[in-house]
Structures are given as structure tokens and as C-alpha cells.
C-alpha positions as CSV (number, residue, x, y, z in Angstrom):
1,X,56.0,29.1,-41.9
2,X,53.0,30.1,-44.1
3,X,51.8,33.6,-44.7
4,X,48.7,33.3,-42.5
5,X,50.9,32.3,-39.5
6,X,53.0,35.4,-40.1
7,X,49.9,37.7,-40.4
8,X,48.2,36.5,-37.2
9,X,50.5,38.3,-34.8
10,X,50.3,41.5,-36.9
11,X,46.5,41.6,-36.3
12,X,47.0,40.9,-32.6
13,X,49.6,43.5,-32.1
14,X,47.5,46.1,-33.9
15,X,44.7,45.6,-31.3
16,X,46.0,44.2,-28.1
17,X,46.2,46.7,-25.2
18,X,49.7,45.6,-24.2
19,X,51.1,46.4,-27.6
20,X,49.2,49.6,-27.9
21,X,50.8,50.8,-24.6
22,X,54.2,49.8,-25.8
23,X,53.7,51.9,-28.9
24,X,52.7,54.9,-26.7
25,X,56.0,54.5,-24.8
26,X,58.0,54.1,-28.0
27,X,56.4,57.3,-29.4
28,X,57.2,59.2,-26.3
29,X,60.8,58.1,-26.4
30,X,61.1,58.8,-30.1
31,X,59.9,62.4,-29.5
32,X,62.3,62.7,-26.6
33,X,65.2,61.8,-28.8
34,X,64.7,64.8,-31.0
35,X,64.2,65.1,-34.8
36,X,63.4,62.0,-36.7
37,X,66.3,60.0,-38.2
38,X,66.9,56.7,-39.8
39,X,65.9,53.7,-37.8
40,X,66.6,50.0,-38.2
41,X,64.3,47.6,-36.4
42,X,66.3,44.4,-36.0
43,X,63.9,41.6,-35.1
44,X,61.0,43.5,-36.5
45,X,58.7,40.4,-36.5
46,X,55.7,42.2,-37.9
47,X,56.9,45.8,-38.4
48,X,54.2,47.4,-36.2
49,X,56.8,49.6,-34.5
50,X,58.3,50.5,-37.9
51,X,54.9,51.7,-39.0
52,X,54.6,53.8,-35.9
53,X,58.0,55.4,-36.3
54,X,57.3,56.1,-40.0
55,X,54.1,57.9,-39.0
56,X,56.2,60.1,-36.6
57,X,58.4,61.1,-39.6
58,X,61.3,58.6,-39.0
59,X,62.8,56.6,-41.9
60,X,62.4,53.1,-40.4
61,X,63.6,50.0,-42.2
62,X,62.6,46.4,-41.3
63,X,65.0,43.7,-42.3
64,X,63.5,40.2,-42.6
65,X,65.1,36.9,-43.1
66,X,62.0,35.1,-44.3
67,X,60.9,35.8,-47.9
68,X,57.2,35.7,-47.0
69,X,57.6,38.1,-44.0
70,X,59.4,40.5,-46.3
71,X,56.6,40.4,-48.8
72,X,53.9,40.9,-46.1
73,X,55.8,43.9,-44.7
74,X,55.9,45.4,-48.2
75,X,52.2,44.7,-48.7
76,X,51.6,46.7,-45.5
77,X,53.6,49.7,-46.9
78,X,56.8,49.2,-45.0
79,X,60.2,49.6,-46.4
80,X,61.4,46.0,-45.9
81,X,64.6,44.4,-47.0
82,X,65.3,40.7,-47.1
83,X,68.5,40.2,-45.1
84,X,70.1,38.1,-42.5
85,X,70.9,40.6,-39.7
86,X,73.3,38.2,-38.1
87,X,75.7,38.9,-41.0
88,X,75.8,42.7,-40.3
89,X,79.2,44.1,-39.4
90,X,77.5,47.2,-38.1
91,X,74.3,49.1,-38.3
92,X,75.8,51.9,-40.3
93,X,77.1,49.5,-42.9
94,X,73.5,48.1,-43.2
95,X,72.0,51.5,-43.6
96,X,74.5,52.5,-46.3
97,X,73.7,49.3,-48.1
98,X,70.0,50.0,-48.0
99,X,70.5,53.5,-49.4
100,X,72.2,52.0,-52.4
101,X,69.2,49.7,-53.0
102,X,66.7,52.6,-52.9
């Protein structure tokens, strides 16, 4: 998959009404959960939800399997890590591993 094919859904999800409303719901639920914490968005695809959580004060991390997707997420200012999430033994292990990389 080339970089432009990865960028297309990012542009769509930033503008499309369905995705805007999903972000509204996510923001409401994030506030309901209490103070911001670490978040791991497995299957982040384009990281739009990670961006939103970061704006709310969360520490959101987007793991990507694809090298180009990782680079694009970093270009967009996301904390992105190239990783195969299928290999995770548990989310807490992954978060601890990320902290060692920072």
C-alpha cells in the first residue's frame, strides 16, 4: 500500500459527518471516565481518535504494523510506534515497552 492510499481515509475521517459524530461520542465518554490517562488505540488505522484523545489531555499511542502508516502518523504529530499488536501479551506490557522507548 502506498502513502497516498493511507492518507486518503485520514482526509475523509477528518471531514465526514459520521466520523465527526463518532469523535463527539468518544470525547463525551472520555470525559465521563475521569482524568486523562494513557490510551492505546489498537487498530488506529489513521490515528484520528488518538489525535482527539491527545487534545483532551490523554497520552494516546497508536501502534502501526505498516512502516509508511507509522511515518504518516508521526508526520501528523502522533506518538506512533511500529509494532505488531498481535504479538502483545497484554496492554500493560506494551505500555511499559513504549515508556522505555520514549
